[in-house]
mmCIF file of the N, C-alpha and C atoms, coordinates in Angstrom:
data_MODEL
# 
_entry.id   MODEL 
# 
loop_
_atom_site.group_PDB 
_atom_site.id 
_atom_site.type_symbol 
_atom_site.label_atom_id 
_atom_site.label_alt_id 
_atom_site.label_comp_id 
_atom_site.label_asym_id 
_atom_site.label_entity_id 
_atom_site.label_seq_id 
_atom_site.pdbx_PDB_ins_code 
_atom_site.Cartn_x 
_atom_site.Cartn_y 
_atom_site.Cartn_z 
_atom_site.occupancy 
_atom_site.B_iso_or_equiv 
_atom_site.pdbx_formal_charge 
_atom_site.auth_seq_id 
_atom_site.auth_comp_id 
_atom_site.auth_asym_id 
_atom_site.auth_atom_id 
_atom_site.pdbx_PDB_model_num 
ATOM 1   N N  . UNK A 1 1  ? 0.810   -1.364 0.017   1.00 0.00 ? 1  UNK A N  1 
ATOM 2   C CA . UNK A 1 1  ? 0.120   0.036  0.083   1.00 0.00 ? 1  UNK A CA 1 
ATOM 3   C C  . UNK A 1 1  ? 0.848   0.864  -0.206  1.00 0.00 ? 1  UNK A C  1 
ATOM 4   N N  . UNK A 1 2  ? 0.512   2.139  -0.619  1.00 0.00 ? 2  UNK A N  1 
ATOM 5   C CA . UNK A 1 2  ? 1.506   3.391  -0.938  1.00 0.00 ? 2  UNK A CA 1 
ATOM 6   C C  . UNK A 1 2  ? 1.514   3.981  0.432   1.00 0.00 ? 2  UNK A C  1 
ATOM 7   N N  . UNK A 1 3  ? 2.461   4.645  0.748   1.00 0.00 ? 3  UNK A N  1 
ATOM 8   C CA . UNK A 1 3  ? 2.557   5.286  2.016   1.00 0.00 ? 3  UNK A CA 1 
ATOM 9   C C  . UNK A 1 3  ? 2.385   7.067  1.801   1.00 0.00 ? 3  UNK A C  1 
ATOM 10  N N  . UNK A 1 4  ? 2.228   7.629  2.810   1.00 0.00 ? 4  UNK A N  1 
ATOM 11  C CA . UNK A 1 4  ? 1.835   9.119  2.786   1.00 0.00 ? 4  UNK A CA 1 
ATOM 12  C C  . UNK A 1 4  ? 0.740   9.757  1.844   1.00 0.00 ? 4  UNK A C  1 
ATOM 13  N N  . UNK A 1 5  ? -0.340  8.924  1.519   1.00 0.00 ? 5  UNK A N  1 
ATOM 14  C CA . UNK A 1 5  ? -1.397  9.554  0.737   1.00 0.00 ? 5  UNK A CA 1 
ATOM 15  C C  . UNK A 1 5  ? -2.079  10.886 1.539   1.00 0.00 ? 5  UNK A C  1 
ATOM 16  N N  . UNK A 1 6  ? -1.847  11.987 0.680   1.00 0.00 ? 6  UNK A N  1 
ATOM 17  C CA . UNK A 1 6  ? -2.606  13.223 1.537   1.00 0.00 ? 6  UNK A CA 1 
ATOM 18  C C  . UNK A 1 6  ? -3.888  13.334 1.195   1.00 0.00 ? 6  UNK A C  1 
ATOM 19  N N  . UNK A 1 7  ? -4.393  14.108 2.401   1.00 0.00 ? 7  UNK A N  1 
ATOM 20  C CA . UNK A 1 7  ? -6.062  14.406 1.787   1.00 0.00 ? 7  UNK A CA 1 
ATOM 21  C C  . UNK A 1 7  ? -5.778  15.584 0.891   1.00 0.00 ? 7  UNK A C  1 
ATOM 22  N N  . UNK A 1 8  ? -6.740  15.620 -0.519  1.00 0.00 ? 8  UNK A N  1 
ATOM 23  C CA . UNK A 1 8  ? -6.654  16.533 -1.476  1.00 0.00 ? 8  UNK A CA 1 
ATOM 24  C C  . UNK A 1 8  ? -7.980  17.102 -1.467  1.00 0.00 ? 8  UNK A C  1 
ATOM 25  N N  . UNK A 1 9  ? -8.028  18.265 -2.079  1.00 0.00 ? 9  UNK A N  1 
ATOM 26  C CA . UNK A 1 9  ? -9.152  19.190 -2.386  1.00 0.00 ? 9  UNK A CA 1 
ATOM 27  C C  . UNK A 1 9  ? -9.566  18.314 -4.113  1.00 0.00 ? 9  UNK A C  1 
ATOM 28  N N  . UNK A 1 10 ? -10.760 18.834 -4.330  1.00 0.00 ? 10 UNK A N  1 
ATOM 29  C CA . UNK A 1 10 ? -11.041 18.133 -5.552  1.00 0.00 ? 10 UNK A CA 1 
ATOM 30  C C  . UNK A 1 10 ? -10.251 18.499 -6.869  1.00 0.00 ? 10 UNK A C  1 
ATOM 31  N N  . UNK A 1 11 ? -10.231 19.701 -6.861  1.00 0.00 ? 11 UNK A N  1 
ATOM 32  C CA . UNK A 1 11 ? -9.336  20.323 -8.060  1.00 0.00 ? 11 UNK A CA 1 
ATOM 33  C C  . UNK A 1 11 ? -7.911  19.481 -8.134  1.00 0.00 ? 11 UNK A C  1 
ATOM 34  N N  . UNK A 1 12 ? -7.442  19.315 -7.094  1.00 0.00 ? 12 UNK A N  1 
ATOM 35  C CA . UNK A 1 12 ? -6.151  18.543 -6.950  1.00 0.00 ? 12 UNK A CA 1 
ATOM 36  C C  . UNK A 1 12 ? -6.044  17.117 -7.199  1.00 0.00 ? 12 UNK A C  1 
ATOM 37  N N  . UNK A 1 13 ? -7.367  16.612 -6.628  1.00 0.00 ? 13 UNK A N  1 
ATOM 38  C CA . UNK A 1 13 ? -7.528  15.130 -7.349  1.00 0.00 ? 13 UNK A CA 1 
ATOM 39  C C  . UNK A 1 13 ? -7.611  15.138 -8.718  1.00 0.00 ? 13 UNK A C  1 
ATOM 40  N N  . UNK A 1 14 ? -8.681  15.832 -9.317  1.00 0.00 ? 14 UNK A N  1 
ATOM 41  C CA . UNK A 1 14 ? -9.025  15.544 -10.847 1.00 0.00 ? 14 UNK A CA 1 
ATOM 42  C C  . UNK A 1 14 ? -7.635  16.110 -11.555 1.00 0.00 ? 14 UNK A C  1 
ATOM 43  N N  . UNK A 1 15 ? -6.797  16.973 -11.092 1.00 0.00 ? 15 UNK A N  1 
ATOM 44  C CA . UNK A 1 15 ? -5.714  17.309 -11.767 1.00 0.00 ? 15 UNK A CA 1 
ATOM 45  C C  . UNK A 1 15 ? -4.640  15.947 -11.862 1.00 0.00 ? 15 UNK A C  1 
ATOM 46  N N  . UNK A 1 16 ? -4.493  15.057 -10.635 1.00 0.00 ? 16 UNK A N  1 
ATOM 47  C CA . UNK A 1 16 ? -3.692  13.934 -10.666 1.00 0.00 ? 16 UNK A CA 1 
ATOM 48  C C  . UNK A 1 16 ? -4.344  12.992 -11.492 1.00 0.00 ? 16 UNK A C  1 
ATOM 49  N N  . UNK A 1 17 ? -5.737  12.740 -11.272 1.00 0.00 ? 17 UNK A N  1 
ATOM 50  C CA . UNK A 1 17 ? -6.453  11.567 -12.195 1.00 0.00 ? 17 UNK A CA 1 
ATOM 51  C C  . UNK A 1 17 ? -6.138  11.651 -13.713 1.00 0.00 ? 17 UNK A C  1 
ATOM 52  N N  . UNK A 1 18 ? -6.231  13.063 -14.214 1.00 0.00 ? 18 UNK A N  1 
ATOM 53  C CA . UNK A 1 18 ? -5.842  13.482 -15.430 1.00 0.00 ? 18 UNK A CA 1 
ATOM 54  C C  . UNK A 1 18 ? -4.638  13.158 -16.042 1.00 0.00 ? 18 UNK A C  1 
ATOM 55  N N  . UNK A 1 19 ? -3.769  13.603 -14.987 1.00 0.00 ? 19 UNK A N  1 
ATOM 56  C CA . UNK A 1 19 ? -2.394  13.172 -15.373 1.00 0.00 ? 19 UNK A CA 1 
ATOM 57  C C  . UNK A 1 19 ? -2.145  11.950 -15.508 1.00 0.00 ? 19 UNK A C  1 
ATOM 58  N N  . UNK A 1 20 ? -2.886  10.694 -14.635 1.00 0.00 ? 20 UNK A N  1 
ATOM 59  C CA . UNK A 1 20 ? -2.821  9.541  -14.725 1.00 0.00 ? 20 UNK A CA 1 
ATOM 60  C C  . UNK A 1 20 ? -3.410  8.992  -15.917 1.00 0.00 ? 20 UNK A C  1 
ATOM 61  N N  . UNK A 1 21 ? -4.279  9.642  -16.762 1.00 0.00 ? 21 UNK A N  1 
ATOM 62  C CA . UNK A 1 21 ? -4.784  9.280  -17.887 1.00 0.00 ? 21 UNK A CA 1 
ATOM 63  C C  . UNK A 1 21 ? -6.605  8.898  -17.735 1.00 0.00 ? 21 UNK A C  1 
ATOM 64  N N  . UNK A 1 22 ? -6.804  9.312  -16.681 1.00 0.00 ? 22 UNK A N  1 
ATOM 65  C CA . UNK A 1 22 ? -8.261  9.507  -16.564 1.00 0.00 ? 22 UNK A CA 1 
ATOM 66  C C  . UNK A 1 22 ? -9.056  10.837 -17.253 1.00 0.00 ? 22 UNK A C  1 
ATOM 67  N N  . UNK A 1 23 ? -10.240 10.843 -17.878 1.00 0.00 ? 23 UNK A N  1 
ATOM 68  C CA . UNK A 1 23 ? -10.841 11.716 -18.465 1.00 0.00 ? 23 UNK A CA 1 
ATOM 69  C C  . UNK A 1 23 ? -12.350 11.723 -17.983 1.00 0.00 ? 23 UNK A C  1 
ATOM 70  N N  . UNK A 1 24 ? -13.021 12.894 -18.100 1.00 0.00 ? 24 UNK A N  1 
ATOM 71  C CA . UNK A 1 24 ? -14.298 13.168 -17.599 1.00 0.00 ? 24 UNK A CA 1 
ATOM 72  C C  . UNK A 1 24 ? -15.023 12.487 -18.873 1.00 0.00 ? 24 UNK A C  1 
ATOM 73  N N  . UNK A 1 25 ? -16.088 12.027 -18.315 1.00 0.00 ? 25 UNK A N  1 
ATOM 74  C CA . UNK A 1 25 ? -17.023 10.932 -18.912 1.00 0.00 ? 25 UNK A CA 1 
ATOM 75  C C  . UNK A 1 25 ? -18.449 11.522 -19.054 1.00 0.00 ? 25 UNK A C  1 
ATOM 76  N N  . UNK A 1 26 ? -18.848 12.055 -18.087 1.00 0.00 ? 26 UNK A N  1 
ATOM 77  C CA . UNK A 1 26 ? -20.273 12.599 -17.848 1.00 0.00 ? 26 UNK A CA 1 
ATOM 78  C C  . UNK A 1 26 ? -20.713 12.878 -17.048 1.00 0.00 ? 26 UNK A C  1 
ATOM 79  N N  . UNK A 1 27 ? -21.813 13.830 -16.746 1.00 0.00 ? 27 UNK A N  1 
ATOM 80  C CA . UNK A 1 27 ? -22.548 14.433 -15.296 1.00 0.00 ? 27 UNK A CA 1 
ATOM 81  C C  . UNK A 1 27 ? -23.136 13.261 -14.559 1.00 0.00 ? 27 UNK A C  1 
ATOM 82  N N  . UNK A 1 28 ? -23.230 12.925 -13.302 1.00 0.00 ? 28 UNK A N  1 
ATOM 83  C CA . UNK A 1 28 ? -23.686 11.800 -12.757 1.00 0.00 ? 28 UNK A CA 1 
ATOM 84  C C  . UNK A 1 28 ? -24.832 12.611 -12.294 1.00 0.00 ? 28 UNK A C  1 
ATOM 85  N N  . UNK A 1 29 ? -25.323 11.861 -11.454 1.00 0.00 ? 29 UNK A N  1 
ATOM 86  C CA . UNK A 1 29 ? -26.812 12.183 -10.438 1.00 0.00 ? 29 UNK A CA 1 
ATOM 87  C C  . UNK A 1 29 ? -26.180 13.043 -9.238  1.00 0.00 ? 29 UNK A C  1 
ATOM 88  N N  . UNK A 1 30 ? -27.073 13.929 -8.865  1.00 0.00 ? 30 UNK A N  1 
ATOM 89  C CA . UNK A 1 30 ? -26.629 14.729 -8.018  1.00 0.00 ? 30 UNK A CA 1 
ATOM 90  C C  . UNK A 1 30 ? -25.412 15.446 -7.975  1.00 0.00 ? 30 UNK A C  1 
ATOM 91  N N  . UNK A 1 31 ? -24.311 15.568 -6.950  1.00 0.00 ? 31 UNK A N  1 
ATOM 92  C CA . UNK A 1 31 ? -23.199 16.193 -7.131  1.00 0.00 ? 31 UNK A CA 1 
ATOM 93  C C  . UNK A 1 31 ? -21.935 15.132 -7.384  1.00 0.00 ? 31 UNK A C  1 
ATOM 94  N N  . UNK A 1 32 ? -22.456 14.147 -8.483  1.00 0.00 ? 32 UNK A N  1 
ATOM 95  C CA . UNK A 1 32 ? -21.103 13.591 -8.828  1.00 0.00 ? 32 UNK A CA 1 
ATOM 96  C C  . UNK A 1 32 ? -20.623 13.712 -10.399 1.00 0.00 ? 32 UNK A C  1 
ATOM 97  N N  . UNK A 1 33 ? -19.716 13.720 -10.512 1.00 0.00 ? 33 UNK A N  1 
ATOM 98  C CA . UNK A 1 33 ? -19.334 13.424 -12.118 1.00 0.00 ? 33 UNK A CA 1 
ATOM 99  C C  . UNK A 1 33 ? -18.882 12.059 -12.504 1.00 0.00 ? 33 UNK A C  1 
ATOM 100 N N  . UNK A 1 34 ? -18.509 11.486 -13.623 1.00 0.00 ? 34 UNK A N  1 
ATOM 101 C CA . UNK A 1 34 ? -18.122 10.300 -13.749 1.00 0.00 ? 34 UNK A CA 1 
ATOM 102 C C  . UNK A 1 34 ? -17.090 10.271 -14.655 1.00 0.00 ? 34 UNK A C  1 
ATOM 103 N N  . UNK A 1 35 ? -15.840 9.822  -14.157 1.00 0.00 ? 35 UNK A N  1 
ATOM 104 C CA . UNK A 1 35 ? -14.385 9.607  -14.887 1.00 0.00 ? 35 UNK A CA 1 
ATOM 105 C C  . UNK A 1 35 ? -14.227 8.251  -15.366 1.00 0.00 ? 35 UNK A C  1 
ATOM 106 N N  . UNK A 1 36 ? -13.295 8.517  -16.530 1.00 0.00 ? 36 UNK A N  1 
ATOM 107 C CA . UNK A 1 36 ? -13.155 7.032  -16.999 1.00 0.00 ? 36 UNK A CA 1 
ATOM 108 C C  . UNK A 1 36 ? -11.562 6.913  -17.480 1.00 0.00 ? 36 UNK A C  1 
ATOM 109 N N  . UNK A 1 37 ? -11.280 5.443  -17.215 1.00 0.00 ? 37 UNK A N  1 
ATOM 110 C CA . UNK A 1 37 ? -9.975  5.446  -17.632 1.00 0.00 ? 37 UNK A CA 1 
ATOM 111 C C  . UNK A 1 37 ? -9.689  4.136  -18.488 1.00 0.00 ? 37 UNK A C  1 
ATOM 112 N N  . UNK A 1 38 ? -8.916  4.290  -19.621 1.00 0.00 ? 38 UNK A N  1 
ATOM 113 C CA . UNK A 1 38 ? -9.155  3.175  -20.596 1.00 0.00 ? 38 UNK A CA 1 
ATOM 114 C C  . UNK A 1 38 ? -7.700  2.807  -20.873 1.00 0.00 ? 38 UNK A C  1 
ATOM 115 N N  . UNK A 1 39 ? -7.198  1.641  -20.801 1.00 0.00 ? 39 UNK A N  1 
ATOM 116 C CA . UNK A 1 39 ? -5.998  0.798  -20.476 1.00 0.00 ? 39 UNK A CA 1 
ATOM 117 C C  . UNK A 1 39 ? -6.255  -0.199 -21.223 1.00 0.00 ? 39 UNK A C  1 
ATOM 118 N N  . UNK A 1 40 ? -5.798  -0.720 -22.134 1.00 0.00 ? 40 UNK A N  1 
ATOM 119 C CA . UNK A 1 40 ? -5.262  -2.170 -22.668 1.00 0.00 ? 40 UNK A CA 1 
ATOM 120 C C  . UNK A 1 40 ? -6.852  -2.692 -23.148 1.00 0.00 ? 40 UNK A C  1 
ATOM 121 N N  . UNK A 1 41 ? -7.679  -1.654 -23.651 1.00 0.00 ? 41 UNK A N  1 
ATOM 122 C CA . UNK A 1 41 ? -9.085  -2.411 -23.645 1.00 0.00 ? 41 UNK A CA 1 
ATOM 123 C C  . UNK A 1 41 ? -10.069 -2.546 -22.435 1.00 0.00 ? 41 UNK A C  1 
ATOM 124 N N  . UNK A 1 42 ? -9.347  -2.299 -21.393 1.00 0.00 ? 42 UNK A N  1 
ATOM 125 C CA . UNK A 1 42 ? -10.165 -2.331 -19.875 1.00 0.00 ? 42 UNK A CA 1 
ATOM 126 C C  . UNK A 1 42 ? -10.690 -0.953 -19.720 1.00 0.00 ? 42 UNK A C  1 
ATOM 127 N N  . UNK A 1 43 ? -11.874 -0.702 -19.231 1.00 0.00 ? 43 UNK A N  1 
ATOM 128 C CA . UNK A 1 43 ? -12.445 0.434  -19.227 1.00 0.00 ? 43 UNK A CA 1 
ATOM 129 C C  . UNK A 1 43 ? -12.868 0.250  -17.413 1.00 0.00 ? 43 UNK A C  1 
ATOM 130 N N  . UNK A 1 44 ? -12.435 1.396  -16.808 1.00 0.00 ? 44 UNK A N  1 
ATOM 131 C CA . UNK A 1 44 ? -12.559 2.037  -15.412 1.00 0.00 ? 44 UNK A CA 1 
ATOM 132 C C  . UNK A 1 44 ? -13.681 3.184  -15.506 1.00 0.00 ? 44 UNK A C  1 
ATOM 133 N N  . UNK A 1 45 ? -14.821 2.928  -15.045 1.00 0.00 ? 45 UNK A N  1 
ATOM 134 C CA . UNK A 1 45 ? -15.872 3.847  -14.963 1.00 0.00 ? 45 UNK A CA 1 
ATOM 135 C C  . UNK A 1 45 ? -15.703 4.526  -13.383 1.00 0.00 ? 45 UNK A C  1 
ATOM 136 N N  . UNK A 1 46 ? -15.527 5.604  -12.677 1.00 0.00 ? 46 UNK A N  1 
ATOM 137 C CA . UNK A 1 46 ? -15.710 5.827  -11.496 1.00 0.00 ? 46 UNK A CA 1 
ATOM 138 C C  . UNK A 1 46 ? -16.442 7.129  -11.319 1.00 0.00 ? 46 UNK A C  1 
ATOM 139 N N  . UNK A 1 47 ? -17.445 7.158  -10.117 1.00 0.00 ? 47 UNK A N  1 
ATOM 140 C CA . UNK A 1 47 ? -18.348 8.546  -9.996  1.00 0.00 ? 47 UNK A CA 1 
ATOM 141 C C  . UNK A 1 47 ? -17.313 9.198  -8.811  1.00 0.00 ? 47 UNK A C  1 
ATOM 142 N N  . UNK A 1 48 ? -17.132 10.544 -8.723  1.00 0.00 ? 48 UNK A N  1 
ATOM 143 C CA . UNK A 1 48 ? -16.385 11.061 -7.664  1.00 0.00 ? 48 UNK A CA 1 
ATOM 144 C C  . UNK A 1 48 ? -17.380 12.581 -7.494  1.00 0.00 ? 48 UNK A C  1 
ATOM 145 N N  . UNK A 1 49 ? -17.449 12.270 -6.117  1.00 0.00 ? 49 UNK A N  1 
ATOM 146 C CA . UNK A 1 49 ? -18.141 13.074 -5.171  1.00 0.00 ? 49 UNK A CA 1 
ATOM 147 C C  . UNK A 1 49 ? -17.769 14.503 -5.496  1.00 0.00 ? 49 UNK A C  1 
ATOM 148 N N  . UNK A 1 50 ? -18.369 15.603 -6.199  1.00 0.00 ? 50 UNK A N  1 
ATOM 149 C CA . UNK A 1 50 ? -18.029 17.020 -6.265  1.00 0.00 ? 50 UNK A CA 1 
ATOM 150 C C  . UNK A 1 50 ? -18.452 17.946 -4.999  1.00 0.00 ? 50 UNK A C  1 
ATOM 151 N N  . UNK A 1 51 ? -18.972 17.054 -4.155  1.00 0.00 ? 51 UNK A N  1 
ATOM 152 C CA . UNK A 1 51 ? -19.677 18.001 -3.149  1.00 0.00 ? 51 UNK A CA 1 
ATOM 153 C C  . UNK A 1 51 ? -18.722 17.854 -1.928  1.00 0.00 ? 51 UNK A C  1 
ATOM 154 N N  . UNK A 1 52 ? -17.875 17.244 -1.821  1.00 0.00 ? 52 UNK A N  1 
ATOM 155 C CA . UNK A 1 52 ? -16.798 17.172 -0.681  1.00 0.00 ? 52 UNK A CA 1 
ATOM 156 C C  . UNK A 1 52 ? -15.347 18.077 -0.899  1.00 0.00 ? 52 UNK A C  1 
ATOM 157 N N  . UNK A 1 53 ? -15.285 18.886 0.194   1.00 0.00 ? 53 UNK A N  1 
ATOM 158 C CA . UNK A 1 53 ? -14.265 19.960 0.017   1.00 0.00 ? 53 UNK A CA 1 
ATOM 159 C C  . UNK A 1 53 ? -12.857 19.570 -0.105  1.00 0.00 ? 53 UNK A C  1 
ATOM 160 N N  . UNK A 1 54 ? -12.785 18.480 0.813   1.00 0.00 ? 54 UNK A N  1 
ATOM 161 C CA . UNK A 1 54 ? -11.505 17.776 1.000   1.00 0.00 ? 54 UNK A CA 1 
ATOM 162 C C  . UNK A 1 54 ? -11.430 16.438 1.215   1.00 0.00 ? 54 UNK A C  1 
ATOM 163 N N  . UNK A 1 55 ? -10.987 15.666 0.213   1.00 0.00 ? 55 UNK A N  1 
ATOM 164 C CA . UNK A 1 55 ? -11.230 14.323 0.369   1.00 0.00 ? 55 UNK A CA 1 
ATOM 165 C C  . UNK A 1 55 ? -10.437 13.406 1.017   1.00 0.00 ? 55 UNK A C  1 
ATOM 166 N N  . UNK A 1 56 ? -10.795 12.687 2.251   1.00 0.00 ? 56 UNK A N  1 
ATOM 167 C CA . UNK A 1 56 ? -9.665  11.898 3.214   1.00 0.00 ? 56 UNK A CA 1 
ATOM 168 C C  . UNK A 1 56 ? -8.817  11.153 2.428   1.00 0.00 ? 56 UNK A C  1 
ATOM 169 N N  . UNK A 1 57 ? -7.415  10.749 2.946   1.00 0.00 ? 57 UNK A N  1 
ATOM 170 C CA . UNK A 1 57 ? -6.599  9.714  2.528   1.00 0.00 ? 57 UNK A CA 1 
ATOM 171 C C  . UNK A 1 57 ? -7.226  8.321  2.212   1.00 0.00 ? 57 UNK A C  1 
ATOM 172 N N  . UNK A 1 58 ? -8.060  7.933  2.832   1.00 0.00 ? 58 UNK A N  1 
ATOM 173 C CA . UNK A 1 58 ? -8.721  6.717  2.583   1.00 0.00 ? 58 UNK A CA 1 
ATOM 174 C C  . UNK A 1 58 ? -9.547  6.723  1.390   1.00 0.00 ? 58 UNK A C  1 
ATOM 175 N N  . UNK A 1 59 ? -10.101 7.695  1.033   1.00 0.00 ? 59 UNK A N  1 
ATOM 176 C CA . UNK A 1 59 ? -11.286 8.155  -0.074  1.00 0.00 ? 59 UNK A CA 1 
ATOM 177 C C  . UNK A 1 59 ? -10.371 8.291  -1.398  1.00 0.00 ? 59 UNK A C  1 
ATOM 178 N N  . UNK A 1 60 ? -9.333  9.126  -1.098  1.00 0.00 ? 60 UNK A N  1 
ATOM 179 C CA . UNK A 1 60 ? -8.356  9.220  -2.392  1.00 0.00 ? 60 UNK A CA 1 
ATOM 180 C C  . UNK A 1 60 ? -7.714  7.875  -2.624  1.00 0.00 ? 60 UNK A C  1 
ATOM 181 N N  . UNK A 1 61 ? -7.344  6.957  -1.562  1.00 0.00 ? 61 UNK A N  1 
ATOM 182 C CA . UNK A 1 61 ? -6.873  5.922  -2.106  1.00 0.00 ? 61 UNK A CA 1 
ATOM 183 C C  . UNK A 1 61 ? -7.940  4.795  -2.650  1.00 0.00 ? 61 UNK A C  1 
ATOM 184 N N  . UNK A 1 62 ? -9.209  5.110  -2.509  1.00 0.00 ? 62 UNK A N  1 
ATOM 185 C CA . UNK A 1 62 ? -10.324 4.425  -2.883  1.00 0.00 ? 62 UNK A CA 1 
ATOM 186 C C  . UNK A 1 62 ? -10.726 4.449  -4.456  1.00 0.00 ? 62 UNK A C  1 
ATOM 187 N N  . UNK A 1 63 ? -10.517 5.898  -4.406  1.00 0.00 ? 63 UNK A N  1 
ATOM 188 C CA . UNK A 1 63 ? -10.453 6.475  -5.950  1.00 0.00 ? 63 UNK A CA 1 
ATOM 189 C C  . UNK A 1 63 ? -9.247  5.847  -6.651  1.00 0.00 ? 63 UNK A C  1 
ATOM 190 N N  . UNK A 1 64 ? -8.125  6.009  -6.264  1.00 0.00 ? 64 UNK A N  1 
ATOM 191 C CA . UNK A 1 64 ? -7.308  5.546  -6.989  1.00 0.00 ? 64 UNK A CA 1 
ATOM 192 C C  . UNK A 1 64 ? -7.469  3.647  -7.469  1.00 0.00 ? 64 UNK A C  1 
ATOM 193 N N  . UNK A 1 65 ? -7.664  3.042  -6.472  1.00 0.00 ? 65 UNK A N  1 
ATOM 194 C CA . UNK A 1 65 ? -7.919  1.510  -6.716  1.00 0.00 ? 65 UNK A CA 1 
ATOM 195 C C  . UNK A 1 65 ? -8.975  1.059  -7.419  1.00 0.00 ? 65 UNK A C  1 
ATOM 196 N N  . UNK A 1 66 ? -10.265 2.129  -7.640  1.00 0.00 ? 66 UNK A N  1 
ATOM 197 C CA . UNK A 1 66 ? -11.278 1.645  -8.824  1.00 0.00 ? 66 UNK A CA 1 
ATOM 198 C C  . UNK A 1 66 ? -11.103 2.197  -9.774  1.00 0.00 ? 66 UNK A C  1 
ATOM 199 N N  . UNK A 1 67 ? -9.925  2.582  -10.084 1.00 0.00 ? 67 UNK A N  1 
ATOM 200 C CA . UNK A 1 67 ? -9.510  3.176  -11.399 1.00 0.00 ? 67 UNK A CA 1 
ATOM 201 C C  . UNK A 1 67 ? -8.288  2.158  -11.720 1.00 0.00 ? 67 UNK A C  1 
ATOM 202 N N  . UNK A 1 68 ? -8.062  1.303  -11.077 1.00 0.00 ? 68 UNK A N  1 
ATOM 203 C CA . UNK A 1 68 ? -7.113  0.042  -11.207 1.00 0.00 ? 68 UNK A CA 1 
ATOM 204 C C  . UNK A 1 68 ? -5.609  0.554  -11.394 1.00 0.00 ? 68 UNK A C  1 
ATOM 205 N N  . UNK A 1 69 ? -5.161  1.867  -10.548 1.00 0.00 ? 69 UNK A N  1 
ATOM 206 C CA . UNK A 1 69 ? -3.715  2.249  -10.519 1.00 0.00 ? 69 UNK A CA 1 
ATOM 207 C C  . UNK A 1 69 ? -3.089  1.186  -9.482  1.00 0.00 ? 69 UNK A C  1 
ATOM 208 N N  . UNK A 1 70 ? -1.715  0.821  -9.983  1.00 0.00 ? 70 UNK A N  1 
ATOM 209 C CA . UNK A 1 70 ? -1.208  0.211  -9.120  1.00 0.00 ? 70 UNK A CA 1 
ATOM 210 C C  . UNK A 1 70 ? -0.240  1.122  -7.922  1.00 0.00 ? 70 UNK A C  1 
ATOM 211 N N  . UNK A 1 71 ? 0.316   0.438  -6.986  1.00 0.00 ? 71 UNK A N  1 
ATOM 212 C CA . UNK A 1 71 ? 0.996   1.368  -5.899  1.00 0.00 ? 71 UNK A CA 1 
ATOM 213 C C  . UNK A 1 71 ? 2.189   2.064  -6.358  1.00 0.00 ? 71 UNK A C  1 
ATOM 214 N N  . UNK A 1 72 ? 2.660   1.312  -7.496  1.00 0.00 ? 72 UNK A N  1 
ATOM 215 C CA . UNK A 1 72 ? 3.572   2.424  -8.114  1.00 0.00 ? 72 UNK A CA 1 
ATOM 216 C C  . UNK A 1 72 ? 2.965   3.425  -8.815  1.00 0.00 ? 72 UNK A C  1 
ATOM 217 N N  . UNK A 1 73 ? 2.285   3.402  -9.550  1.00 0.00 ? 73 UNK A N  1 
ATOM 218 C CA . UNK A 1 73 ? 1.469   4.419  -10.235 1.00 0.00 ? 73 UNK A CA 1 
ATOM 219 C C  . UNK A 1 73 ? 1.099   5.499  -9.496  1.00 0.00 ? 73 UNK A C  1 
ATOM 220 N N  . UNK A 1 74 ? 0.756   5.232  -8.113  1.00 0.00 ? 74 UNK A N  1 
ATOM 221 C CA . UNK A 1 74 ? 0.034   6.024  -7.375  1.00 0.00 ? 74 UNK A CA 1 
ATOM 222 C C  . UNK A 1 74 ? 0.976   6.769  -6.728  1.00 0.00 ? 74 UNK A C  1 
ATOM 223 N N  . UNK A 1 75 ? 2.101   6.188  -6.374  1.00 0.00 ? 75 UNK A N  1 
ATOM 224 C CA . UNK A 1 75 ? 3.219   7.050  -5.984  1.00 0.00 ? 75 UNK A CA 1 
ATOM 225 C C  . UNK A 1 75 ? 3.911   7.953  -6.668  1.00 0.00 ? 75 UNK A C  1 
ATOM 226 N N  . UNK A 1 76 ? 3.921   7.659  -8.015  1.00 0.00 ? 76 UNK A N  1 
ATOM 227 C CA . UNK A 1 76 ? 4.863   8.449  -9.032  1.00 0.00 ? 76 UNK A CA 1 
ATOM 228 C C  . UNK A 1 76 ? 3.534   9.452  -9.211  1.00 0.00 ? 76 UNK A C  1 
ATOM 229 N N  . UNK A 1 77 ? 2.239   9.586  -9.354  1.00 0.00 ? 77 UNK A N  1 
ATOM 230 C CA . UNK A 1 77 ? 1.356   10.655 -9.519  1.00 0.00 ? 77 UNK A CA 1 
ATOM 231 C C  . UNK A 1 77 ? 1.540   11.458 -8.374  1.00 0.00 ? 77 UNK A C  1 
ATOM 232 N N  . UNK A 1 78 ? 1.531   11.176 -7.085  1.00 0.00 ? 78 UNK A N  1 
ATOM 233 C CA . UNK A 1 78 ? 1.636   11.852 -5.898  1.00 0.00 ? 78 UNK A CA 1 
ATOM 234 C C  . UNK A 1 78 ? 2.793   12.595 -5.860  1.00 0.00 ? 78 UNK A C  1 
ATOM 235 N N  . UNK A 1 79 ? 3.785   12.417 -6.465  1.00 0.00 ? 79 UNK A N  1 
ATOM 236 C CA . UNK A 1 79 ? 5.106   13.128 -6.227  1.00 0.00 ? 79 UNK A CA 1 
ATOM 237 C C  . UNK A 1 79 ? 4.703   14.737 -6.848  1.00 0.00 ? 79 UNK A C  1 
# 
């Protein structure tokens, strides 16, 4: 498991995810938006809560895991 995952604001998380190859897919229900990551014909589609001001390290890690990022990829993105 990656060490020292920070709590992030929404804009910071979106910027990191886009750097990792995720793209905006569509608006979701309520205050969610849907992002997608496609690698080797595999698609990961994940809703992200836009209402949260600051996301806890556990939530940030869960988002990365849902997108299929490995520990090394997560550590590289958070540098």
